[in-house]
Each structure stands twice: as structure tokens, then as C-alpha cells.
C-alpha positions in Angstrom: -29.9 130.9 79.5 -29.1 133.2 76.9 -28.4 132.3 73.3 -25.2 133.9 72.5 -23.7 131.7 75.6 -25.4 128.4 75.3 -24.1 127.8 71.6 -20.6 128.3 72.5 -21.2 125.7 75.3 -22.7 123.2 73.6 -19.7 123.4 70.5 -17.3 123.1 73.5 -18.7 120.0 74.3 -18.6 118.0 71.1 -14.8 117.5 71.0 -15.8 115.2 74.4 -18.5 113.3 72.6 -17.4 109.7 71.8 -19.2 107.1 69.3 -19.9 103.3 70.8 -20.0 100.0 69.3 -22.9 97.7 69.9 -22.5 94.6 72.1 -20.3 91.9 70.4 -19.7 94.1 67.5 -16.6 96.4 68.9 -13.5 95.7 67.4 -10.4 94.2 69.2 -6.8 95.5 69.0 -4.1 93.4 69.5 -0.4 94.5 69.8 2.5 92.7 68.1 3.3 89.1 69.8 0.2 89.0 71.3 -2.4 85.2 71.1 -4.6 85.0 68.7 -7.3 82.2 69.5 -8.5 80.2 67.0 -11.8 78.6 67.6 -13.2 75.3 65.5 -16.9 74.7 65.1 -18.9 72.0 63.5 -18.7 70.7 60.5 -21.4 71.3 58.0 -21.9 70.3 54.3 -21.1 72.0 51.2 -21.1 73.0 47.4 -18.6 71.7 45.8 -17.2 73.3 42.8 -18.3 69.7 40.4 -21.2 68.5 42.5 -23.5 71.6 42.9 -26.1 69.5 45.3 -26.3 69.3 49.6 -25.8 65.6 50.3 -26.5 66.1 54.0 -28.3 68.2 56.5 -26.2 66.5 59.2 -23.8 68.9 61.4 -20.7 66.9 63.1 -18.8 67.9 66.0 -15.0 69.0 65.5 -14.1 67.0 68.1 -16.1 64.1 67.2 -14.3 61.0 68.0 -14.2 59.3 65.0 -13.1 62.6 63.0 -9.6 62.5 64.9 -8.6 66.0 64.6 -5.5 67.3 66.9 -7.0 68.3 70.3 -5.6 70.4 72.8 -3.5 69.3 75.5 -6.3 69.8 78.0 -9.7 69.0 76.9 -11.9 70.8 74.8 -13.3 73.8 76.3 -16.7 74.5 75.3 -17.4 78.4 74.3 -20.5 80.4 75.6 -22.9 81.1 73.0 -26.2 82.6 72.3 -29.7 80.9 72.4 -29.6 81.6 68.3 -26.4 80.0 67.8 -26.7 77.0 69.6 -30.4 76.4 67.8 -28.4 76.9 64.8 -26.0 74.5 65.1 -23.1 76.3 65.8 -21.0 74.3 68.9 -17.7 76.1 69.0 -14.7 74.9 71.1 -11.1 76.5 71.5 -7.9 74.6 69.4 -4.8 74.0 69.8 -3.1 76.2 66.9 -0.6 78.3 68.6 -0.8 81.8 66.5 0.6 85.2 67.7 -0.2 88.8 65.9 3.0 89.0 63.4 4.8 86.3 64.4 6.3 83.1 62.5 5.6 84.4 59.5 5.3 81.3 57.2 6.5 79.3 59.0 5.5 75.4 58.6 4.2 74.1 61.8 3.8 70.5 63.0 0.3 70.7 64.7 -0.3 67.2 65.9 0.2 63.8 64.6 -2.3 61.3 65.4 -0.7 57.8 65.4 -3.8 55.6 65.0 -6.3 56.5 62.3 -8.5 52.9 62.5 -10.3 51.5 59.3 -13.2 52.5 61.1 -12.7 56.2 61.5 -11.1 56.2 57.8 -14.1 55.2 56.2 -16.2 57.7 58.4 -13.7 60.4 57.4 -13.6 59.4 53.6 -17.7 59.5 53.6 -17.4 62.5 55.6 -15.4 63.9 52.4 -17.9 62.4 49.9 -20.3 64.7 51.0 -18.3 67.8 50.3 -17.9 68.3 54.4 -16.5 71.6 55.0 -14.6 72.8 58.1 -15.2 76.1 59.9 -12.7 78.1 62.4 -13.7 81.8 63.9 -10.9 83.6 64.4 -11.8 86.8 66.3 -15.0 86.9 64.9 -14.4 85.9 61.7 -15.5 82.7 59.7 -12.5 81.0 58.2 -13.4 81.1 54.3 -11.8 80.0 51.2 -11.1 83.1 48.3 -13.8 81.9 45.2 -14.4 83.6 41.9 -17.7 84.3 40.4 -17.9 83.9 37.1 -21.2 85.9 36.6 -19.8 89.2 37.8 -15.8 88.6 37.4 -16.2 89.4 41.7 -14.0 88.0 44.0 -15.7 86.6 47.4 -15.0 84.7 50.6 -16.9 81.3 51.1 -17.3 80.3 54.8 -15.4 77.2 55.7 -13.2 74.8 53.7 -13.3 71.4 52.5 -12.2 68.6 54.4 -11.0 66.8 51.5 -10.7 66.5 47.8 -13.1 64.2 45.9 -12.8 65.4 42.8 -11.5 64.7 39.4 -8.8 61.6 40.3 -10.1 61.7 43.8 -13.5 60.5 43.1 -12.9 57.3 43.6 -10.2 57.4 46.6 -10.6 60.7 48.1 -8.0 62.7 50.0 -7.6 64.1 53.4 -6.5 68.0 53.6 -3.8 67.6 56.6 -2.3 71.0 56.3 -3.4 74.4 56.0 -2.1 77.1 54.3 -3.7 79.8 57.0 -3.1 83.7 55.5 -4.7 86.3 58.4 -5.3 90.1 57.0 -4.9 92.9 59.0 -5.5 96.6 59.5 -3.2 98.9 61.0 -5.7 101.7 63.0 -2.7 103.3 64.7 1.1 102.2 64.2 1.4 100.0 67.2 -2.3 98.2 66.8 -3.4 95.7 64.8 -7.0 94.5 64.0 -7.8 91.2 62.0 -9.9 91.9 58.7 -9.8 88.8 56.9 -9.1 85.1 57.4 -8.2 82.8 54.1 -7.5 79.4 54.0 -6.1 77.0 51.4 -6.2 73.3 52.6 -4.3 70.9 51.2 -3.1 67.2 51.4 0.3 66.3 51.9 0.9 62.3 52.0 4.0 60.7 52.7 5.5 59.2 55.5 3.7 60.9 58.5 6.1 62.1 60.9 6.8 64.9 63.5 9.2 66.7 61.1 6.5 69.2 59.4 6.3 69.3 55.5 4.6 71.8 53.9 5.6 71.3 50.2 1.6 71.2 48.4 3.5 71.5 45.2 5.6 68.2 44.9 3.7 66.0 47.8 1.7 63.1 46.8 -2.2 63.3 48.4 -3.0 61.2 51.9 -5.3 58.2 51.3 -6.9 57.3 54.1 -6.9 53.2 54.1 -10.1 51.8 55.1 -8.6 48.2 55.9 -5.5 49.0 58.4 -4.4 51.4 60.7 -2.4 54.8 59.9 -0.7 57.8 60.8 -2.2 61.1 60.1 -0.1 64.2 60.4 -1.8 68.0 60.6 0.2 70.9 59.8 -0.2 74.6 59.1 1.6 77.4 57.7 0.6 81.2 58.9 1.2 84.3 56.9 0.3 87.9 57.4 -0.9 90.1 54.9 -1.6 94.0 55.6 -4.8 95.2 54.5 -6.4 98.4 53.1 -9.6 97.2 54.3 -11.0 98.8 57.6 -12.6 97.0 60.6 -15.8 98.3 59.9 -16.2 96.9 56.4 -14.2 93.7 57.3 -17.6 91.5 56.6 -18.3 93.1 52.7 -16.1 90.3 51.3 -18.2 87.5 53.4 -21.5 88.8 53.2 -21.6 88.5 49.2 -24.8 89.2 47.4 -24.6 86.6 44.4 -26.0 88.2 41.2 -28.1 91.6 42.6 -29.7 92.1 39.9 -31.9 89.1 40.4 -32.5 90.3 43.9 -33.8 93.9 41.8 -35.7 92.0 38.9 -37.4 90.1 42.0 -38.4 93.5 43.6 -39.3 95.1 40.7 -41.8 92.3 39.8 -43.1 92.2 43.4 -43.8 96.0 42.9 -45.7 95.4 39.7 -47.4 92.9 40.8 -48.7 95.5 44.2 -49.6 98.0 41.8 -51.4 96.2 39.7 -53.7 94.3 42.5 -54.0 97.4 44.4 -55.3 99.6 41.7 -58.0 96.0 40.8 -59.0 96.4 44.2 -59.5 100.0 44.0 -61.5 99.6 40.6 -63.6 97.2 42.4 -64.2 98.9 46.0 -64.5 102.4 44.4 -66.5 101.9 41.4 -68.4 98.7 41.5 -69.2 98.8 45.0 -70.0 102.3 45.4 -72.4 101.5 41.8 -74.0 98.7 44.3 -74.4 101.0 46.9 -75.9 103.7 45.2 -78.3 101.5 43.1 -79.2 99.7 47.0 -79.6 102.9 48.4 -81.9 104.3 45.6 -84.1 101.4 45.5 -84.6 101.5 49.6 -85.6 105.0 48.9 -88.1 104.3 46.6 -91.3 103.5 47.0 -91.3 100.2 44.7 -90.6 96.6 46.7 -87.9 95.1 44.8 -85.9 92.3 45.8 -82.3 92.0 46.9 -79.8 90.6 44.8 -75.8 90.3 44.7 -73.7 90.8 47.9 -76.7 92.4 49.5 -78.4 89.8 49.9 -76.6 88.3 52.6 -76.3 90.9 54.7 -78.4 89.0 57.3 -76.0 86.3 56.9 -72.2 87.7 56.6 -71.3 88.0 60.2 -72.6 85.1 61.4 -70.7 83.0 63.6 -68.3 80.7 62.1 -68.0 76.8 62.8 -65.0 76.6 65.3 -64.4 79.9 65.5 -61.6 78.8 68.5 -59.4 77.4 66.5 -60.4 80.2 63.9 -59.3 82.7 67.0 -56.8 80.7 68.0 -55.2 81.0 64.7 -55.7 84.6 64.3 -54.0 85.3 67.6 -51.0 83.1 66.9 -50.3 84.6 63.2 -50.6 88.2 64.6 -48.0 87.5 67.2 -45.8 85.8 64.5 -46.2 88.7 62.4 -45.3 91.4 64.7 -42.1 88.9 65.7 -40.9 88.9 61.9 -41.8 92.9 62.0 -39.6 93.8 64.7 -37.0 91.7 64.0 -36.9 92.9 60.4 -36.6 96.2 61.9 -33.5 95.4 64.1 -31.9 94.1 61.1 -32.4 96.9 58.8 -31.2 99.3 61.5 -27.9 97.4 62.0 -28.2 95.8 65.3 -28.2 91.9 64.6 -24.3 91.9 63.4 -23.0 88.9 61.9 -20.1 88.8 64.3 -22.6 88.1 67.0 -23.4 84.4 65.4 -27.0 83.5 66.0 -28.3 87.2 66.9 -30.9 86.8 64.8 -32.8 83.5 66.0 -32.2 85.3 69.3 -34.2 88.1 68.8 -36.3 86.3 67.2 -37.2 84.2 70.4 -37.2 86.8 72.6 -39.8 88.8 70.4 -41.6 85.8 70.4 -41.9 85.3 73.5 -42.3 89.2 75.0 -45.1 89.8 72.2 -47.4 86.7 73.6 -49.7 89.9 75.3 -50.2 90.7 71.5 -51.6 87.3 70.6 -53.7 87.0 73.2 -55.2 90.5 72.5 -56.0 89.6 69.5 -57.3 86.0 69.6 -59.5 87.0 72.5 -61.3 89.9 70.6 -61.7 87.8 67.8 -63.1 85.4 69.9 -65.7 87.5 71.3 -66.3 89.1 67.9 -67.2 85.6 66.3 -69.4 85.2 69.2 -67.9 82.7 71.4 -68.2 82.8 74.9 -65.5 80.5 76.6 -62.9 82.8 76.9 -60.9 80.9 79.3 -60.6 78.1 77.0 -59.7 80.9 74.6 -57.3 82.3 76.4 -55.3 78.8 77.5 -55.8 77.7 73.8 -54.2 80.7 72.3 -51.2 80.4 74.9 -50.1 76.1 74.8 -51.9 74.9 71.6 -49.4 76.3 68.7 -46.1 76.1 71.3 -46.8 72.4 72.0 -46.9 71.7 68.6 -44.2 73.1 67.4 -42.3 72.1 69.7 -43.4 68.3 69.4 -42.5 68.2 65.8 -39.0 70.4 66.9 -38.6 67.7 69.6 -39.3 64.6 66.8 -36.5 66.0 65.1 -34.5 66.5 67.6 -34.6 62.9 68.3 -33.5 62.0 64.3 -30.5 64.3 64.8 -29.5 61.9 68.3 -29.9 59.4 66.0 -27.5 60.3 63.3 -24.5 61.4 66.0 -24.9 65.0 64.5 -23.9 67.9 67.1 -26.9 70.0 65.5 -29.0 68.3 68.2 -30.8 71.1 70.4 -29.0 70.6 74.4 -31.3 69.6 76.9 -30.6 72.2 78.7 -31.3 74.7 75.4 -34.9 72.8 75.5 -35.3 73.5 78.8 -35.1 77.2 78.6 -36.9 77.5 75.7 -40.0 75.6 78.1 -39.2 78.6 80.3 -39.5 81.4 78.0 -42.8 79.6 76.9 -44.5 79.0 80.3 -42.4 81.8 82.1 -43.0 84.4 79.6 -45.2 83.8 76.4 -48.1 82.1 78.1 -48.3 84.6 81.4 -48.1 87.4 78.6 -50.7 85.5 76.6 -53.2 85.4 79.5 -52.9 89.4 80.6 -53.3 90.0 76.3 -56.4 87.8 76.5 -57.8 89.5 79.6 -57.7 93.0 78.5 -59.0 91.8 74.8 -61.5 90.3 76.5 -62.2 93.5 78.5 -62.7 95.6 75.6 -65.4 92.9 74.2 -65.9 92.4 70.9 -65.9 94.8 67.9 -70.1 95.5 67.0 -71.3 94.5 63.9 -72.9 97.0 61.4 -75.4 94.9 60.2 -77.8 92.3 62.4 -77.5 88.4 61.9 -81.0 86.9 60.4 -82.2 84.2 63.5 -82.5 81.3 60.0 -79.7 81.0 58.1 -80.4 80.9 54.6 -79.3 78.4 51.9 -76.5 79.0 49.5 -76.4 78.1 46.5 -74.0 76.3 44.4 -71.0 78.7 43.3 -68.6 78.7 40.6 -65.6 76.3 41.0 -62.8 78.8 41.1 -64.1 79.9 44.6 -64.1 76.4 45.8 -62.2 76.3 49.4 -59.2 74.8 47.8 -59.2 76.0 44.6 -59.7 79.3 45.9 -56.3 79.4 48.3 -54.0 77.4 45.3 -55.3 80.3 42.8 -54.8 83.2 45.3 -51.5 82.0 46.3 -49.9 82.3 43.3 -49.5 85.8 43.4 -48.1 86.9 47.2 -45.8 83.5 46.2 -44.7 84.8 43.0 -43.8 88.0 44.7 -41.2 86.3 47.0 -39.8 83.0 45.6 -36.6 84.4 44.5 -36.0 85.9 48.1 -37.3 82.4 48.9 -34.3 80.7 47.0 -31.5 82.5 49.2 -33.3 82.0 52.2 -33.5 78.0 51.6 -30.0 78.3 50.6 -29.1 80.2 53.8 -30.6 77.4 56.0 -30.0 74.2 53.9 -26.9 75.4 51.6 -25.0 77.5 54.3 -24.9 80.7 52.3 -24.6 83.8 54.2 -27.7 85.9 53.6 -27.6 89.1 54.9 -29.8 91.2 52.1 -32.3 92.4 54.9 -33.3 95.3 52.6 -34.4 93.0 49.8 -36.1 91.0 52.3 -38.0 93.8 54.6 -39.6 95.4 51.0 -40.3 91.6 49.4 -42.2 90.9 53.2 -43.8 94.6 53.0 -45.0 93.7 48.8 -46.4 90.2 50.2 -48.0 91.4 52.8 -49.9 94.3 50.6 -50.5 91.4 47.6 -52.0 88.8 50.1 -54.3 91.5 51.5 -55.9 92.8 48.2 -55.9 89.1 46.6 -58.2 88.1 50.1 -60.3 91.2 49.4 -60.8 90.4 46.0 -62.1 86.7 46.4 -63.8 87.6 49.3 -66.1 90.2 47.2 -66.4 87.5 44.4 -67.3 85.1 47.5 -70.4 87.6 48.7 -71.5 88.3 45.1 -72.2 84.3 44.8 -74.0 84.6 48.1 -71.8 82.3 49.9 -71.6 84.3 53.2 -69.1 81.9 55.3 -66.5 84.1 54.4 -64.3 83.9 57.8 -62.5 80.4 57.5 -62.0 81.1 53.4 -60.5 84.3 53.9 -57.9 82.4 55.8 -57.5 80.1 53.7 -57.3 82.3 50.9 -54.8 84.3 52.6 -52.9 81.4 53.3 -52.9 80.3 50.1 -49.1 81.0 49.5 -47.9 78.6 51.7 -49.0 76.2 49.9 -46.6 77.2 46.8 -43.9 77.5 49.3 -44.3 73.7 50.5 -44.2 72.9 46.5 -41.1 75.6 46.0 -39.3 73.7 48.8 -39.9 70.3 47.1 -38.6 71.5 43.9 -35.9 73.0 45.4 -34.8 69.6 47.1 -35.4 68.1 43.7 -32.7 70.8 42.0 -30.6 71.8 44.8 -30.1 68.7 47.1 -29.3 65.2 47.1 -30.4 63.6 50.2 -29.1 60.1 51.1 -29.3 59.6 54.6 -33.2 59.2 56.0 -32.3 61.3 58.9 -31.5 64.4 56.0 -35.1 64.1 54.6 -36.9 64.1 57.4 -35.0 66.9 58.6 -35.7 68.6 55.3 -39.3 67.8 55.3 -39.6 68.7 59.1 -38.1 72.1 58.8 -39.8 72.5 55.3 -43.4 72.0 56.9 -42.8 74.6 59.9 -41.7 77.1 57.5 -44.9 76.7 55.3 -47.0 76.8 58.7 -45.6 80.0 59.9 -46.3 81.2 56.2 -49.5 80.2 56.3 -49.9 81.8 59.6 -48.8 85.2 59.1 -50.5 85.3 55.4 -53.7 83.8 56.9 -54.0 86.2 59.5 -53.3 89.2 56.6 -55.8 87.6 54.7 -58.8 87.4 57.1 -58.1 91.4 58.9 -57.6 92.4 55.6 -61.6 90.9 54.7 -63.1 91.3 57.8 -62.1 95.4 57.2 -63.5 95.4 53.7 -66.6 93.6 54.9 -67.4 95.9 57.4 -66.9 98.7 55.6 -69.1 97.4 52.6 -71.9 96.6 54.4 -71.3 100.0 56.7 -72.3 102.0 53.7 -75.0 100.5 52.4 -78.4 100.9 54.0 -80.4 98.0 56.0 -83.8 98.0 57.3 
């Protein structure tokens, strides 16, 4: 087709091109008088104004019988949720709130009157108020929030969730239940006749006095509602809807929720990480290109000379450096699983950076992680098989089986134990049996078969050929310096990778345990890259020191040196517990320590795998460049 005809044809088709929205992220247009659904979610602990420490990690179902909230005329209907949403503790139901677009503006309405709140139920509610629990609602995919002011930056932001009651000031001894809700719905008009919800704000209040069916929304002159733990009493729940037009378009409605607290901290952390990485790369480059090059030239010069001279330094162990380590099967399994988890993390971060993980899709992050972990079983099986063969292993079937089952079974056992503690606490955060069954299906139905396929191809490719032969008789290892002892080297090497990430680690822990929204995936991806480079360079450095000290058992040590940051992550998690949490129940303590152990274990596998592969590459490069007789 001639170019003069093709160009006008393409231009004529441009008006027909329409944009599209990602699934679950498309706007919903309302018309005046259309029903707006309000969904309720589980109650979660939050930070209060005077007490900045989280006091519990137990979530409670909104329709828990002891909370006595108003229920729909029919039984509450559970809403469909994703796998990640369920794993993160969401339990979403419908509600009896009657909201219609732009109707009943500033009208005080009674939701219901609960006539018989017993003393035991009052004590349960008061205990939750003392622990600073928050109510969580969802309207058009947006969480109900309280508008708050950040002192450092002077910015207004939406803090998701609102207080169940008031236990501050004069209510420290006798908490007041918030039984009235001032609901402000912000809307945007894309066209004259359509409306989109772009903000949900709630100001809770406590209104005591006579709890009759007659609505009372006089917040200023009302006495607080104090629940008596010694007798039965009535509780009236009221609400008032206010409609406010907003200039905020639908595309940016989450900006107020995804507030970055003091972004300068993130930038300083990122600059610190980059500086550490640059210094380490320069240091390792100097060692590899100056010290090692000088050693290689000297060794090759000695080999070419007629004089017989004894080897020294790292060349002295050239016949031992590729000797098979003890427990090669276990090391290969750990490396294979670490590779699988690393691929999962990398792909999940890519999806997050590209904007596919919309906050409107609750639990999408965890769902993508679970799906990627299942689908990347082939990667874990392939690398585990090849590493096992390279380390001199021969029982390939056992390697394939253990790679596919050992670590998932261990993690599943820990999660099952933590789930038991959640059930004993009556928490809605306990993973349902159906979800546990789905995870097992993902494990045995997708991940394990793909791992077996990856192991087959890894065995087919065989071992990586070593550049030097292994001596038949192992040589003795002289005593080395104390800083190269396994535990000392692991702890020392972990300081720099941890130092590159500890600021972001604070925000991640706050997101997991303090109900803080975290959506700074750009900072997180750059920090992860800095940690990976730091881990690789530090491990290469320590491996070179080990070989210079005639310590040729570098395989396991490189894995532990690379994973050394996990010990500091665990230590920082304990510090976070002491500084940011005040857990009083046994279930909350066990949950926190269990989740912290899982986080540290996954970090150990990922960074240990990076350290092992970096050292393996460096050792091969080192001994390939030397003339060996």
C-alpha cells in the first residue's frame, strides 16, 4: 500500500481508539438516587493519638456476636474476595446502611437500636476500645477514613479506619463507645448527569442519654455513651450522610490515602543505599582488578619460570576449592527455593511498578505473589538440580522431591500453627479451611509438578564444569582469623545490606502490623536492587578473604554470609516490637514472632542465594584465569 494512502488511513482510525482500565480498577458512574453500597470489614487495631503503640494483632469480624453491631434484615452476606485479601485478614460483608446518591443530605437517621447489650458484651467492647480498635468500611472500593494532619509536613491525609470508641483524656478509665457516624462522601462529576465517589470520610462520635428509636445527632451537646459492664443496656446507632462535590478526579482519588510519611526519609535512605553500593563496588573492583590481577600475573610468571616455587595464598587451595561440601543436597534445595522466591519478588515488584496492583483490588499484591510462587516452581527445580549436580550430587530424584516439598511443608506447618492461635483468640484473621485447601492445591497441583519439570531439565543440562581438578586427598586447613569464623562473618557481612534497607523495613513492618498503607514500590524496588548488589559484593569480598586464609569450604559459608542480613532483620524486628508495639496477649506475641521468623527466613533464603551465586561466579572467574599444572 502506498505510504501516501497508509498515513491518512491510520490517522482516520485514531478517533475510534478507546482507552481501557485494568480489571477491578474501572470507575463506576452513579446517577442521582442510585443506591451506594456500604460494606463492612474486620476490626483491626490502630495507632491512637496519645498511645502510639499497637496493642494487639488480632482482627475481629465486624459481625462478631459480642460486638452487637446492627445487622441487615436478612443474614449478613459475605462478599467474594481474592486469595490475597483473605490471607491478609479481610472479611467483607454487606451492611444495613441505606445510602443513595445525593439524597438525604445532612439528614439524621437511626440505623437500629440494640436493646440488650449484656455486661459481658460491654466488657468485650470496652476492652477493644482500650486496645484502640478501628472500624473499617468500604464504599465504592474506597476505605472509610479519618482526616488527619501530619505535623512534620503540614499535609492533610486520610488515615484508613476510624475509632471504635474513645479512651483518651477523661475516658481513660471509662471508655466511650462511638455510636454515631458523620459520613462525608466526596464525589466528582465527569459529566452533568453522572457522579463518581472520590473520598469517604467518617467522624465518629459518642452520644449517650436515652437510647430510643428517635434519632439524635446532636454531637456538641451530647453526653458520651458509657457501657456498663454490670448490667444490660440499650445502644442506639445513628448516622448522617453529607455529600460534598470535589475537584479530585477519579484517577487520583487514592492519593490522599496512599500518603508517604516524610518522603525525605525515603530519599535519604535511598541515597544511603546507593552510596553503600558504590563504595562496595569500588572496593570489590579494586580487589578483583588490582590485587587479584597482580596475584594472577605473579602466579603465571612463576609457572613460566624454571625455578620450582611453592604456591601461596588462594592458589594454594586450587585443588580443594571445588570439592563437594557436606550436605550438598540441603544446600542445593535452599538455593533452588531461594531462586524461586527471588523470581517471585522480582516479578511482583515489576507488576507493582507498572501499576497493575491497584489498591482498589484488595489483596492483589499477595495474590500475585502466590500465583508467581506457584508458577515459578520450575525455576526452583531447575537451579536446585543444576547446583546439586555441580556440587557432585547423584541422587537426583531425592533432590527433586525435597526441593518441591521441604520448604513449602515447613512454612505451611508454621502458618497452620499460627492459624491455630488465631482460632483460639476468636480472630476473623484465621485462614478458612477452604483457603488452606486452595493453597495446598496450588502447591501440589502447580508448584510441585513444575518443580519436577524444572528438575528434569536441570538434570538434562548437567553440572557446570569446574575450571580446575579436585585433589583426591583433602588438605588440612590452618587456623584462620576470628572474623572469618562462620557466625562472625555472617553477622559482619549482614550489617551493610541491612543498613541499606532498614528504613524501608520500618515502613514495611508498619504496613504489616500497624495498618499503615504502603505503596512506595518505587523506593522499595530501588532498595531491593541496592540490597542485592550489596549482598553480592560483600559475599565476594568475604569469599576472597576465606580463600586467602586457605579456607576452601566456601560453599556453605557464602550462603550464610549472603544471608547474614536476615539475623539483623530479626534483631530489628525485636527492636520494633519493643518500640512500636505493646502486645499484651499470648496470641499476639506468638503471631508477631511467627510472622517475623517467616520474614527473616525468606530474607535469608533470597540473600543467601544471591551470595552463593555471586561467590560461585567469582571463584570460577578467579581460578579460570590462573595457569594450573
